[in-house]
N, C-alpha and C positions, 0 to 999 in steps of 0.2 A: 840851400835847406836852412832854416833857422832853428839854433840850437836852444833847446828851453833850461833853464836851472830849476831843477824839481828840488832843490836841496833847501831843508829846511832846519830850523831849530826846536829843540822841545826838553821840558823841563820837567821832569818826573819826581814826584814828592813820594816817597814808599813808607806806608807807616805799617806798623805789624811787628812781629819777632823779625828784625830783619840784620840785625846788629849781633856779630859774634856767631855768625853763619857761615860766613865767607860770602856773604851776599856780594861785598864789592869786589873781591877777585872774580867771581862767576860772572858777574856785570863785565867787568872789563874784559875778560877771556870773551865773551859773546858778542861784546859791541866792536872788540878788534878784528874777528871772523867775519863782520858785516861790513868791516872800515869804514867803522866811523869814526869822530872825531869828538874828542870831550871830558867830562871827568864824573866820578862817581866819589862821593865820600858822605860819611855819616855826620848826623847833625845833632848837639847835644840835646833835642827833645826825642831823641831814640829812634827816628827816622832817617830815611836814607835819600839823598839827592842825586840825581843823574842830570845833568846836561849834556845835551848830544846834538852832533848837527852830522847830516847827510842826504842820503836820498831819502825821500818819506815814506815811500815802501819799507826800505832797511830799518827807519826809526820805527814805524808799525812793529817790526819784530822786535823790537827793543822792549816797547812796549807792553807787549804781550809776555815777553820773559818777566819783566820787571812785575806784571800782575801773578806771576807764580812764584818767582824766584827758585835759590837753589833746593834742592830736597829739605835740607833742613829748616829752612824759613818758612814762616807762617805771617804771610801777607794779609792785611785786613783792608785796607783800602789805598789807592792810588789817585793823587791828583797829577793830571797832565795839563800842560801849556804848551800851546805853538806859537810860534815865532816865525819871521824869517832869516834865513841863514846870516849870519854877521862874519863868520869866516875870522875867526879869531880865537876858537880853540885847539889846542896841542892835539897831537895821536891820542888815543884814549887810555887816559889812567886815573889811577885811585890819588884823591888828594887828600890831605889832613887840614 
């Protein structure tokens, strides 16, 4: 039986009131529960950038989470870019 690799990479740019509302910590915790690898960071323009790798189904769950965020966040827009997995990301963490 042939094993298929469903691993993908997704970059999610999240716009809105997403800094100073525990968006990064909540994203890290959610992604770790899904077993994803990657990073989440604040961007100077006020957005949050998430780069994650894992199974496509789990990445889709992360995208759904990012479109809402934690209760104190107000997400206005998300840009999502899919790529093939590069398998070069650490266990999911916040970067600065």
